[in-house]
C-alpha positions in Angstrom: 48.4 -13.9 74.7 51.4 -12.2 72.8 52.6 -9.1 74.3 53.9 -6.0 72.3 57.1 -4.6 73.9 56.8 -0.8 74.2 60.0 -0.1 76.0 63.6 -1.2 75.8 64.6 -4.8 76.2 65.5 -5.9 79.8 69.0 -7.4 79.8 70.1 -7.5 83.3 68.8 -9.3 86.5 69.3 -5.7 88.2 66.9 -4.0 85.8 64.4 -6.9 86.9 65.1 -6.4 90.5 64.9 -2.6 90.4 61.2 -3.2 89.3 60.4 -5.7 91.9 62.1 -3.6 94.7 60.1 -0.5 93.5 56.6 -2.0 95.1 58.2 -3.9 97.8 58.9 -0.7 99.4 55.4 -0.4 99.5 54.5 -3.5 101.6 54.0 -5.6 98.6 55.9 -8.8 98.0 56.9 -11.1 95.1 54.2 -13.6 94.6 53.6 -16.5 92.2 50.3 -17.2 90.5 48.6 -20.4 89.6 50.2 -20.2 85.9 53.7 -19.9 87.5 54.1 -16.4 86.6 55.4 -13.7 89.3 53.6 -10.3 90.4 54.2 -7.4 92.8 51.5 -4.9 93.0 51.0 -3.8 89.4 54.1 -5.7 88.1 53.8 -8.9 86.2 56.8 -11.0 85.2 56.3 -14.0 82.5 59.0 -16.1 80.9 59.1 -13.6 78.0 57.8 -10.3 79.1 57.8 -7.9 82.0 54.9 -5.8 82.3 54.2 -2.7 84.7 51.1 -0.6 84.2 51.4 0.3 80.5 54.9 -0.6 80.1 55.9 -3.9 78.7 59.4 -5.2 78.1 60.9 -8.2 76.6 63.1 -10.3 79.0 66.5 -11.4 77.9 67.1 -15.2 78.1 67.4 -16.6 81.6 66.1 -13.9 83.5 62.8 -15.4 84.2 64.6 -18.3 85.7 66.6 -15.9 87.9 63.3 -14.6 89.4 62.1 -18.2 90.0 65.5 -18.7 91.9 64.7 -15.3 93.9 61.0 -16.2 94.7 62.5 -19.8 96.1 64.7 -17.9 98.5 62.4 -15.4 99.7 59.1 -17.5 99.7 57.4 -18.5 103.4 57.2 -22.0 103.8 
């Protein structure tokens, strides 16, 4: 499903991390779904988009891969 961005494009990993860390403080962690996309509570991160509640932002190239790297570092084995 194509998303329609309604907030500014996210261009830095820090911006993505700010979204991730917001809910992390409330005892939620970064998880991966069966499609390989990521979520934390109401935050959902796909290869091209980040959505949080009613916000949708396009992700700059390479940011999704950085989320994948973060997940690999923090996941429980």
